[in-house]
C-alpha positions in Angstrom: 9.8 -10.6 -109.1 10.0 -7.9 -111.7 12.4 -8.1 -114.6 13.4 -5.2 -116.9 14.5 -6.3 -120.4 16.6 -4.0 -122.6 17.2 -4.8 -126.3 19.1 -2.3 -128.5 21.6 -4.6 -130.2 20.1 -4.3 -133.7 18.2 -1.7 -135.9 15.3 -2.4 -133.5 15.1 -1.0 -130.0 12.7 -2.4 -127.4 12.1 -2.6 -123.7 9.8 -4.7 -121.6 8.8 -5.2 -118.0 7.8 -8.6 -116.7 6.2 -9.6 -113.4 6.9 -13.3 -112.5 7.4 -14.1 -116.2 4.3 -12.3 -117.4 4.6 -9.3 -119.6 3.4 -6.1 -117.8 4.3 -3.5 -120.5 6.7 -2.9 -123.3 7.5 -1.1 -126.5 9.3 -1.8 -129.7 10.6 0.6 -132.4 12.6 0.2 -135.6 15.1 3.1 -135.2 18.0 2.2 -137.3 20.0 4.7 -135.4 19.5 6.9 -132.4 19.2 4.2 -129.7 21.1 6.3 -127.2 18.5 9.1 -127.4 15.5 6.8 -127.4 16.3 4.0 -125.0 16.1 5.8 -121.6 12.8 7.5 -122.5 11.4 4.1 -123.5 12.4 2.7 -120.1 11.0 5.7 -118.2 7.7 5.2 -120.0 7.3 1.8 -118.4 5.3 1.4 -115.1 7.3 2.6 -112.2 9.9 4.0 -114.6 10.9 0.4 -115.3 12.1 -0.2 -111.8 12.7 -4.0 -111.4 14.4 -6.6 -109.2 16.6 -7.8 -112.0 17.7 -6.7 -115.5 18.3 -8.7 -118.7 20.0 -7.2 -121.7 20.8 -8.3 -125.3 24.5 -8.7 -125.5 24.7 -9.2 -129.3 26.0 -9.8 -131.8 24.7 -6.8 -133.6 25.6 -3.1 -133.9 28.7 -2.1 -131.9 27.0 1.1 -130.8 23.6 -0.5 -130.0 25.2 -3.2 -127.9 27.2 -0.7 -125.9 24.2 1.6 -125.4 22.1 -1.3 -124.0 24.8 -2.6 -121.7 25.6 0.9 -120.4 22.0 1.5 -119.6 21.5 -1.9 -118.0 24.7 -1.5 -115.9 23.8 2.0 -114.7 20.3 1.0 -113.6 21.6 -2.2 -112.0 24.1 -0.1 -110.0 21.5 2.5 -109.1 18.9 -0.1 -108.0 21.4 -2.5 -106.6 20.0 -5.4 -108.6 21.6 -8.2 -110.6 22.0 -8.1 -114.4 22.0 -10.9 -116.9 22.7 -11.1 -120.7 21.1 -13.1 -123.4 22.3 -13.7 -127.0 20.6 -11.9 -129.9 20.2 -14.7 -132.3 18.8 -17.1 -129.7 15.9 -14.7 -129.1 15.1 -14.4 -132.8 15.2 -18.2 -133.1 12.8 -18.4 -130.1 10.4 -15.9 -131.7 10.4 -17.9 -135.0 9.8 -21.2 -133.1 6.9 -19.7 -131.2 5.1 -19.0 -134.5 6.2 -22.2 -136.1 6.8 -24.9 -133.4 8.7 -28.0 -134.1 10.8 -26.5 -136.9 14.6 -26.1 -137.0 15.7 -22.6 -137.9 18.7 -20.8 -139.4 19.0 -17.3 -138.0 20.7 -14.6 -140.1 21.1 -11.0 -139.1 22.8 -8.0 -140.6 26.5 -7.9 -139.7 29.2 -5.5 -140.5 31.0 -4.8 -143.8 28.6 -6.8 -145.9 28.8 -9.9 -143.7 25.9 -11.6 -141.9 25.6 -13.1 -138.4 24.6 -16.7 -138.8 23.6 -19.5 -136.4 21.7 -22.7 -136.7 19.1 -23.9 -134.2 17.4 -27.3 -133.7 13.7 -27.7 -133.5 13.9 -27.8 -129.7 15.8 -24.5 -129.7 19.2 -25.8 -129.0 22.0 -24.0 -130.8 23.8 -26.3 -133.2 26.9 -24.1 -133.6 28.3 -20.8 -132.5 27.3 -17.5 -134.0 29.6 -16.7 -136.9 30.1 -13.6 -139.0 30.0 -14.8 -142.6 30.0 -13.6 -146.2 26.6 -14.1 -147.7 27.7 -16.9 -150.0 29.2 -18.8 -147.0 26.0 -18.4 -145.1 24.1 -19.8 -148.1 26.4 -22.8 -148.2 25.9 -23.5 -144.4 22.1 -23.0 -144.4 20.0 -26.1 -144.6 16.9 -25.5 -142.4 13.5 -25.2 -143.9 12.9 -22.0 -141.9 15.1 -18.9 -141.9 14.5 -16.1 -139.5 16.1 -12.7 -138.9 16.7 -9.4 -140.6 18.4 -11.0 -143.6 16.0 -14.0 -143.8 14.5 -13.0 -147.2 17.9 -12.3 -148.7 19.3 -15.6 -147.6 16.2 -17.5 -148.8 16.4 -15.8 -152.2 20.1 -16.8 -152.6 19.4 -20.4 -151.6 16.7 -20.8 -154.2 15.1 -23.9 -152.7 12.1 -22.0 -151.3 12.7 -22.1 -147.5 10.2 -20.2 -145.4 11.6 -16.8 -144.6 10.5 -14.8 -141.6 12.0 -11.3 -141.3 12.4 -10.8 -137.6 14.3 -8.5 -135.2 14.7 -9.2 -131.5 11.9 -7.9 -129.3 12.3 -7.5 -125.5 8.6 -8.3 -125.2 9.3 -11.9 -126.4 12.0 -12.4 -123.7 9.8 -15.0 -121.9 10.3 -17.4 -124.9 14.0 -17.8 -123.9 15.1 -20.7 -121.7 17.0 -20.0 -118.5 20.0 -21.7 -119.9 20.6 -18.8 -122.4 21.1 -16.2 -119.6 24.6 -15.3 -118.5 25.5 -13.4 -115.3 27.8 -10.4 -115.6 27.2 -10.0 -119.3 29.9 -9.1 -121.7 29.3 -7.7 -125.2 29.3 -10.3 -128.1 30.2 -8.3 -131.2 30.4 -11.3 -133.4 33.4 -10.2 -135.4 36.9 -8.7 -134.7 37.1 -4.9 -134.3 38.1 -3.0 -137.5 40.6 -0.8 -135.7 44.1 -2.2 -135.1 46.8 -0.9 -132.8 49.9 0.2 -134.6 52.7 -2.3 -134.6 56.2 -1.3 -133.6 
């Protein structure tokens, strides 16, 4: 079975093609912006134009635009190919990547959020999430962080604020690392997880 993995929820953009759980090909780029222009060509550059039997996509939290771009591409391809689509959480993949390099360690994952906040979640040494993802002010994240390992785009910033010298690993999700995730993290019919309430508000009467 071939699986196409799409990840555009953060500043990074990546795609990967797996055959029975083994990585066939993939690419990763730090774009910042421009995911909408780069994602489809990255998929098209994969063997067989990325054609797969199933699709997995990062559902966030992360960039509002990046999440929507990834989901739109995944849903369009799933419809065209008549294949199922699943979603996986952004911070769980980052935690799995950190754990692969440093097995047996609990990790706090902290990623860039919106309006000066950070997305924060704690993971046990076995990869189990200890709480739900939260969008926090940096000082609140510092108060909640206790693990000896911190991973994510804001790992160095959080480690510096803590001051007790935790190991910091700057990481962004990478579709090529998808195989590190457990099957329990996948969700059918994925919905976006923005991680914080929308800034816009409907006018009240």
